[in-house]
C-alpha positions as a Markdown table, in Angstrom:
| # | Residue | x | y | z |
|---|---|---|---|---|
| 1 | Met | -22.7 | -77.4 | -42.4 |
| 2 | Pro | -23.5 | -81.2 | -41.0 |
| 3 | Ile | -20.3 | -83.4 | -41.2 |
| 4 | Phe | -20.9 | -87.0 | -42.9 |
| 5 | Tyr | -18.8 | -89.9 | -43.0 |
| 6 | Val | -18.0 | -91.2 | -46.2 |
| 7 | Asn | -15.7 | -94.2 | -47.3 |
| 8 | Gly | -13.2 | -93.6 | -44.7 |
| 9 | Ala | -13.1 | -89.7 | -44.3 |
| 10 | Phe | -15.5 | -87.1 | -42.4 |
| 11 | Val | -16.3 | -84.3 | -44.7 |
| 12 | Asp | -18.8 | -81.6 | -44.9 |
| 13 | Ala | -22.1 | -82.4 | -46.3 |
| 14 | Ala | -21.7 | -80.3 | -49.4 |
| 15 | Gln | -18.3 | -82.1 | -50.3 |
| 16 | Ala | -19.9 | -85.6 | -49.7 |
| 17 | Thr | -19.6 | -87.6 | -53.1 |
| 18 | Leu | -19.7 | -91.0 | -54.3 |
| 19 | Pro | -18.0 | -91.8 | -58.0 |
| 20 | Val | -20.8 | -91.6 | -60.8 |
| 21 | Ser | -19.8 | -95.5 | -61.5 |
| 22 | Asp | -21.2 | -96.4 | -58.1 |
| 23 | Leu | -24.2 | -98.8 | -58.5 |
| 24 | Ser | -26.5 | -96.6 | -56.4 |
| 25 | Ile | -26.4 | -94.1 | -59.1 |
| 26 | Leu | -26.4 | -96.3 | -62.0 |
| 27 | Arg | -28.8 | -99.0 | -60.9 |
| 28 | Gly | -30.3 | -97.9 | -57.4 |
| 29 | Tyr | -28.6 | -100.8 | -55.8 |
| 30 | Gly | -28.1 | -100.1 | -52.2 |
| 31 | Ala | -29.5 | -100.4 | -48.8 |
| 32 | Phe | -30.0 | -98.0 | -45.8 |
| 33 | Asp | -31.2 | -97.4 | -42.4 |
| 34 | Tyr | -32.6 | -94.7 | -40.2 |
| 35 | Leu | -33.0 | -93.8 | -36.9 |
| 36 | Arg | -32.8 | -90.7 | -34.4 |
| 37 | Thr | -31.5 | -89.5 | -31.3 |
| 38 | Tyr | -33.3 | -88.8 | -28.0 |
| 39 | Asn | -31.2 | -86.7 | -25.7 |
| 40 | Gly | -28.2 | -86.9 | -28.2 |
| 41 | Val | -28.4 | -90.7 | -27.7 |
| 42 | Pro | -29.3 | -93.0 | -30.9 |
| 43 | Phe | -32.4 | -94.9 | -29.8 |
| 44 | Arg | -32.1 | -98.6 | -30.2 |
| 45 | Leu | -29.1 | -98.4 | -32.6 |
| 46 | His | -28.5 | -102.1 | -32.2 |
| 47 | Leu | -31.8 | -102.8 | -33.7 |
| 48 | Asn | -31.2 | -100.8 | -36.7 |
| 49 | Leu | -28.1 | -102.2 | -37.5 |
| 50 | Glu | -29.5 | -105.8 | -37.2 |
| 51 | Arg | -32.1 | -104.9 | -39.6 |
| 52 | Leu | -29.5 | -102.9 | -42.1 |
| 53 | Arg | -27.6 | -106.3 | -42.2 |
| 54 | Arg | -30.7 | -108.3 | -42.9 |
| 55 | Ser | -31.5 | -105.6 | -45.8 |
| 56 | Cys | -28.5 | -106.1 | -47.4 |
| 57 | Asp | -28.3 | -110.2 | -47.2 |
| 58 | Leu | -31.8 | -110.0 | -48.6 |
| 59 | Ile | -30.5 | -108.0 | -51.9 |
| 60 | Gly | -27.2 | -109.9 | -51.9 |
| 61 | Leu | -25.2 | -106.7 | -51.0 |
| 62 | Asp | -21.7 | -107.3 | -49.6 |
| 63 | Tyr | -21.4 | -106.1 | -45.7 |
| 64 | Pro | -18.0 | -106.4 | -44.3 |
| 65 | Trp | -18.3 | -104.5 | -41.4 |
| 66 | Ser | -19.1 | -105.7 | -37.7 |
| 67 | Asp | -22.0 | -104.0 | -35.6 |
| 68 | Asn | -19.1 | -102.8 | -33.3 |
| 69 | Glu | -17.4 | -101.1 | -36.3 |
| 70 | Leu | -20.6 | -99.5 | -37.4 |
| 71 | His | -21.3 | -98.5 | -34.1 |
| 72 | Asp | -18.2 | -96.8 | -33.5 |
| 73 | Leu | -18.3 | -95.0 | -36.8 |
| 74 | Ile | -21.8 | -93.6 | -36.2 |
| 75 | Met | -20.9 | -92.3 | -32.6 |
| 76 | Glu | -17.8 | -90.8 | -33.9 |
| 77 | Thr | -19.8 | -88.9 | -36.6 |
| 78 | Leu | -22.3 | -87.7 | -34.0 |
| 79 | Ala | -19.2 | -86.6 | -32.1 |
| 80 | His | -18.2 | -84.4 | -35.2 |
| 81 | Asn | -21.6 | -82.9 | -35.4 |
| 82 | Gly | -21.4 | -81.6 | -31.8 |
| 83 | Gly | -24.6 | -81.2 | -29.2 |
| 84 | Gly | -28.4 | -81.3 | -30.3 |
| 85 | Glu | -30.7 | -84.0 | -31.5 |
| 86 | Phe | -30.1 | -85.7 | -35.0 |
| 87 | Asn | -31.4 | -87.9 | -37.6 |
| 88 | Ile | -29.0 | -90.7 | -38.4 |
| 89 | Arg | -28.9 | -92.4 | -42.1 |
| 90 | Ile | -26.6 | -95.3 | -42.7 |
| 91 | Val | -26.4 | -96.0 | -46.6 |
| 92 | Ile | -24.5 | -98.9 | -47.9 |
| 93 | Thr | -24.3 | -99.0 | -51.7 |
| 94 | Gly | -23.0 | -101.4 | -54.4 |
| 95 | Gly | -19.8 | -99.5 | -55.0 |
| 96 | Ser | -18.1 | -98.9 | -58.4 |
| 97 | Ser | -18.4 | -101.4 | -61.1 |
| 98 | Pro | -16.5 | -101.7 | -64.3 |
| 99 | Asp | -19.2 | -103.3 | -66.3 |
| 100 | Asn | -21.9 | -100.8 | -64.8 |
| 101 | Ile | -23.9 | -104.0 | -63.3 |
| 102 | Thr | -21.5 | -106.4 | -61.4 |
| 103 | Pro | -20.8 | -105.9 | -57.5 |
| 104 | Gln | -17.2 | -106.1 | -56.9 |
| 105 | Asn | -17.4 | -106.6 | -53.2 |
| 106 | Met | -16.3 | -103.1 | -52.4 |
| 107 | Pro | -19.2 | -101.7 | -51.1 |
| 108 | Ser | -19.5 | -97.7 | -50.2 |
| 109 | Leu | -20.4 | -96.5 | -46.7 |
| 110 | Leu | -22.2 | -93.1 | -45.8 |
| 111 | Ile | -23.2 | -92.2 | -42.6 |
| 112 | Met | -25.3 | -88.9 | -42.7 |
| 113 | Val | -26.1 | -87.1 | -39.6 |
| 114 | Thr | -28.5 | -84.0 | -39.9 |
| 115 | Pro | -30.3 | -81.8 | -37.4 |
| 116 | Leu | -33.5 | -83.3 | -36.3 |
| 117 | Lys | -36.6 | -81.3 | -37.6 |
| 118 | Leu | -39.7 | -81.5 | -35.7 |
| 119 | Asn | -43.0 | -82.5 | -37.6 |
| 120 | Pro | -46.2 | -80.0 | -37.2 |
| 121 | Ala | -47.4 | -80.3 | -33.6 |
| 122 | Glu | -50.9 | -80.6 | -34.9 |
| 123 | Trp | -50.4 | -83.9 | -36.2 |
| 124 | Tyr | -49.8 | -85.2 | -32.6 |
| 125 | Ser | -52.5 | -83.0 | -31.1 |
| 126 | Gln | -55.5 | -83.3 | -33.8 |
| 127 | Gly | -54.5 | -86.4 | -35.8 |
| 128 | Ala | -53.6 | -86.4 | -39.7 |
| 129 | Lys | -54.9 | -87.7 | -42.8 |
| 130 | Val | -53.4 | -90.3 | -45.0 |
| 131 | Ala | -54.3 | -91.8 | -48.5 |
| 132 | Thr | -54.3 | -95.0 | -49.7 |
| 133 | Val | -52.6 | -96.5 | -53.2 |
| 134 | Gln | -52.8 | -99.8 | -54.7 |
| 135 | Met | -49.3 | -100.9 | -54.7 |
| 136 | Glu | -46.8 | -103.5 | -53.1 |
| 137 | Arg | -43.2 | -103.2 | -52.6 |
| 138 | Phe | -40.0 | -105.0 | -54.1 |
| 139 | Ile | -38.8 | -107.3 | -51.4 |
| 140 | Pro | -40.7 | -105.7 | -48.5 |
| 141 | Gly | -38.5 | -106.9 | -45.7 |
| 142 | Ala | -35.6 | -105.0 | -47.2 |
| 143 | Lys | -34.9 | -101.2 | -46.6 |
| 144 | Thr | -33.4 | -100.4 | -50.1 |
| 145 | Ile | -32.7 | -97.1 | -51.8 |
| 146 | Asn | -35.2 | -98.1 | -54.3 |
| 147 | Tyr | -38.1 | -95.6 | -53.5 |
| 148 | Ile | -39.4 | -94.7 | -56.8 |
| 149 | Pro | -42.6 | -96.6 | -56.0 |
| 150 | Ala | -43.1 | -94.4 | -52.5 |
| 151 | Ile | -42.1 | -91.4 | -54.3 |
| 152 | Leu | -45.1 | -91.6 | -56.8 |
| 153 | Ala | -47.5 | -92.9 | -53.7 |
| 154 | Gln | -46.3 | -89.9 | -51.5 |
| 155 | Arg | -47.1 | -87.6 | -54.5 |
| 156 | Glu | -50.7 | -89.1 | -54.9 |
| 157 | Ala | -51.0 | -88.8 | -51.2 |
| 158 | Lys | -50.0 | -85.1 | -50.7 |
| 159 | Ala | -52.2 | -84.1 | -53.8 |
| 160 | Gln | -55.1 | -85.6 | -51.6 |
| 161 | Gly | -54.0 | -83.6 | -48.5 |
| 162 | Gly | -52.4 | -86.6 | -46.7 |
| 163 | Ile | -49.1 | -86.8 | -44.9 |
| 164 | Glu | -48.4 | -90.3 | -46.0 |
| 165 | Ala | -49.6 | -93.0 | -48.6 |
| 166 | Leu | -50.7 | -96.4 | -47.4 |
| 167 | Tyr | -50.0 | -99.4 | -49.5 |
| 168 | Val | -53.1 | -101.8 | -50.2 |
| 169 | Asp | -52.3 | -105.2 | -51.7 |
| 170 | Asn | -54.5 | -107.0 | -54.2 |
| 171 | Gln | -56.3 | -108.7 | -51.7 |
| 172 | Gly | -57.5 | -105.3 | -50.3 |
| 173 | Asn | -55.4 | -105.5 | -47.2 |
| 174 | Val | -53.5 | -102.4 | -46.0 |
| 175 | Arg | -49.9 | -103.6 | -45.5 |
| 176 | Glu | -48.1 | -100.4 | -44.4 |
| 177 | Gly | -47.0 | -96.7 | -45.5 |
| 178 | Thr | -44.2 | -95.7 | -47.6 |
| 179 | Thr | -41.9 | -94.9 | -44.6 |
| 180 | Thr | -44.4 | -96.2 | -41.5 |
| 181 | Asn | -46.2 | -98.8 | -40.0 |
| 182 | Leu | -50.1 | -99.2 | -39.5 |
| 183 | Phe | -52.0 | -99.9 | -36.2 |
| 184 | Ile | -55.7 | -99.8 | -35.5 |
| 185 | Phe | -57.6 | -100.2 | -32.3 |
| 186 | Gln | -60.9 | -102.0 | -32.5 |
| 187 | Asn | -63.1 | -102.5 | -29.6 |
| 188 | Gly | -59.8 | -101.9 | -27.0 |
| 189 | Thr | -57.5 | -104.5 | -29.0 |
| 190 | Leu | -54.4 | -103.4 | -31.0 |
| 191 | Ile | -54.2 | -105.1 | -34.4 |
| 192 | Thr | -51.3 | -104.5 | -36.8 |
| 193 | Pro | -50.1 | -106.4 | -40.0 |
| 194 | Glu | -46.9 | -108.3 | -40.0 |
| 195 | Glu | -46.5 | -110.2 | -43.4 |
| 196 | Asp | -44.9 | -108.7 | -46.4 |
| 197 | Leu | -43.9 | -105.3 | -44.8 |
| 198 | Leu | -40.8 | -103.6 | -43.5 |
| 199 | Pro | -40.8 | -104.3 | -39.8 |
| 200 | Gly | -40.3 | -100.9 | -38.1 |
| 201 | Ile | -38.0 | -100.0 | -35.1 |
| 202 | Thr | -41.1 | -98.0 | -33.8 |
| 203 | Arg | -43.3 | -100.5 | -34.5 |
| 204 | Arg | -41.5 | -103.0 | -32.2 |
| 205 | Val | -41.6 | -100.8 | -29.5 |
| 206 | Val | -45.0 | -99.8 | -29.7 |
| 207 | Leu | -45.7 | -103.5 | -29.6 |
| 208 | Glu | -43.6 | -103.9 | -26.4 |
| 209 | Leu | -45.3 | -101.1 | -24.7 |
| 210 | Ala | -48.9 | -102.5 | -25.7 |
| 211 | Asp | -48.4 | -106.0 | -24.6 |
| 212 | Asp | -48.6 | -104.7 | -20.8 |
| 213 | Val | -51.7 | -102.9 | -21.2 |
| 214 | Tyr | -53.9 | -104.0 | -24.2 |
| 215 | Pro | -55.0 | -107.4 | -25.9 |
| 216 | Val | -52.6 | -107.5 | -29.3 |
| 217 | Val | -53.3 | -109.1 | -32.5 |
| 218 | Val | -50.9 | -109.3 | -35.4 |
| 219 | Arg | -52.8 | -110.1 | -38.6 |
| 220 | Pro | -54.1 | -108.3 | -41.8 |
| 221 | Ile | -56.2 | -105.4 | -41.9 |
| 222 | Ala | -58.5 | -105.2 | -44.9 |
| 223 | Leu | -59.2 | -101.4 | -46.1 |
| 224 | Asn | -62.9 | -101.5 | -45.0 |
| 225 | Glu | -61.7 | -102.4 | -41.5 |
| 226 | Leu | -59.5 | -99.6 | -41.3 |
| 227 | Tyr | -62.2 | -97.4 | -42.2 |
| 228 | Gln | -64.6 | -98.8 | -39.5 |
| 229 | Ala | -61.7 | -98.8 | -37.0 |
| 230 | Asp | -62.2 | -97.1 | -33.4 |
| 231 | Glu | -58.8 | -95.6 | -33.6 |
| 232 | Ala | -55.7 | -95.6 | -36.1 |
| 233 | Phe | -51.9 | -94.4 | -35.9 |
| 234 | Ile | -48.8 | -94.8 | -37.8 |
| 235 | Thr | -45.4 | -95.1 | -36.3 |
| 236 | Ala | -41.8 | -94.3 | -37.8 |
| 237 | Ser | -38.4 | -93.3 | -36.2 |
| 238 | Asn | -39.1 | -89.7 | -37.9 |
| 239 | Lys | -42.9 | -89.5 | -36.7 |
| 240 | Leu | -43.0 | -91.4 | -33.7 |
| 241 | Ile | -46.7 | -92.3 | -33.1 |
| 242 | Val | -48.8 | -90.1 | -35.3 |
| 243 | Pro | -52.9 | -90.5 | -34.9 |
| 244 | Ile | -54.8 | -90.8 | -38.0 |
| 245 | Val | -58.1 | -89.2 | -38.3 |
| 246 | Gln | -58.9 | -89.3 | -41.7 |
| 247 | Val | -58.3 | -92.0 | -44.6 |
| 248 | Asn | -59.1 | -90.5 | -48.0 |
| 249 | Asp | -62.3 | -89.2 | -47.7 |
| 250 | Arg | -63.3 | -91.0 | -44.8 |
| 251 | Ser | -63.1 | -90.0 | -40.8 |
| 252 | Ile | -61.9 | -92.5 | -38.6 |
| 253 | Ser | -64.5 | -92.9 | -35.6 |
| 254 | Thr | -64.9 | -89.3 | -34.5 |
| 255 | Gly | -62.6 | -88.1 | -36.3 |
| 256 | Ser | -60.6 | -87.3 | -33.2 |
| 257 | Val | -57.5 | -88.5 | -31.5 |
| 258 | Gly | -58.4 | -91.6 | -29.5 |
| 259 | Lys | -57.5 | -92.2 | -25.9 |
| 260 | His | -55.8 | -95.7 | -26.4 |
| 261 | Thr | -53.7 | -94.0 | -29.0 |
| 262 | Arg | -52.4 | -91.0 | -26.5 |
| 263 | His | -51.9 | -93.4 | -24.0 |
| 264 | Leu | -49.3 | -95.1 | -26.0 |
| 265 | Met | -47.9 | -91.9 | -27.3 |
| 266 | Thr | -47.1 | -90.9 | -23.5 |
| 267 | Leu | -45.9 | -94.5 | -22.8 |
| 268 | Phe | -43.5 | -94.2 | -26.0 |
| 269 | Lys | -42.1 | -90.8 | -24.6 |
| 270 | Glu | -41.7 | -92.0 | -21.1 |
| 271 | Leu | -39.7 | -95.3 | -22.5 |
| 272 | Thr | -37.3 | -93.0 | -24.7 |
| 273 | Asp | -36.6 | -90.6 | -22.1 |
| 274 | Arg | -35.8 | -93.3 | -19.8 |
| 275 | Glu | -33.6 | -95.4 | -22.0 |
| 276 | Thr | -31.7 | -92.7 | -23.4 |
| 277 | Gln | -30.8 | -91.1 | -20.0 |
| 278 | Arg | -29.5 | -94.3 | -18.7 |
| 279 | Glu | -27.6 | -95.0 | -21.9 |
| 280 | Thr | -26.1 | -91.5 | -21.7 |
| 281 | Val | -24.9 | -92.5 | -18.3 |
| 282 | Val | -23.4 | -95.5 | -19.5 |
| 283 | Leu | -21.4 | -93.8 | -22.5 |
| 284 | Gln | -19.9 | -91.2 | -20.3 |
């Protein structure tokens, strides 16, 4: 049974609770961040903590912890869960409210550590399908617990056999997925949107890797341009780099994983292995 941290205590996941008066339950008021370990080490944790603080700032949620305090709590929670590879979810909620709507500047903090579950290998070897939905996220730069639009979009995508739903805005541009960022290759150039989306940590790493080997352009991607791309892929902490070979009923290029995407997948694995091995030595 996983061990969670909840408001000052380490408890079995089955015993982890919040008061029913918490604003996350009553109003969906909260923010979170999510990452995974490599070689037992949280990858780029400092970037996730920066994003978590930014998310809280964007929705006016109190954030009384320092990055060092949260770092230490996360590492302690991992230690309680023993060895292995884990997903880490850090959740900050509005806390209890006497009038059921006004925050009292006493947020709740949850650190949820669960064993890593691998995605199907064929996603990476053969590529995957995604579907598009006409939708835009509220406060896209904040990673909040309001996932009603994402749940509805995911349901629609899965009904079409897709592993993810991509949001298309009113201008016909594809912004991002429900939990992923989007990239395409066109004539050897890597292209990705930047405005009105949640900037993923994996996205940031891919941009760092690509900057040394490919021309990189950051701009909107129209849906028709996605259909006509040479290669496409999505990124996320829990998905890494997933090649996309079909969007709705349209195949991307030849319908197979492209060489540039494979190259970035290799570079990403090399980087995570290198960084976490070095970090492990430092922490011992």
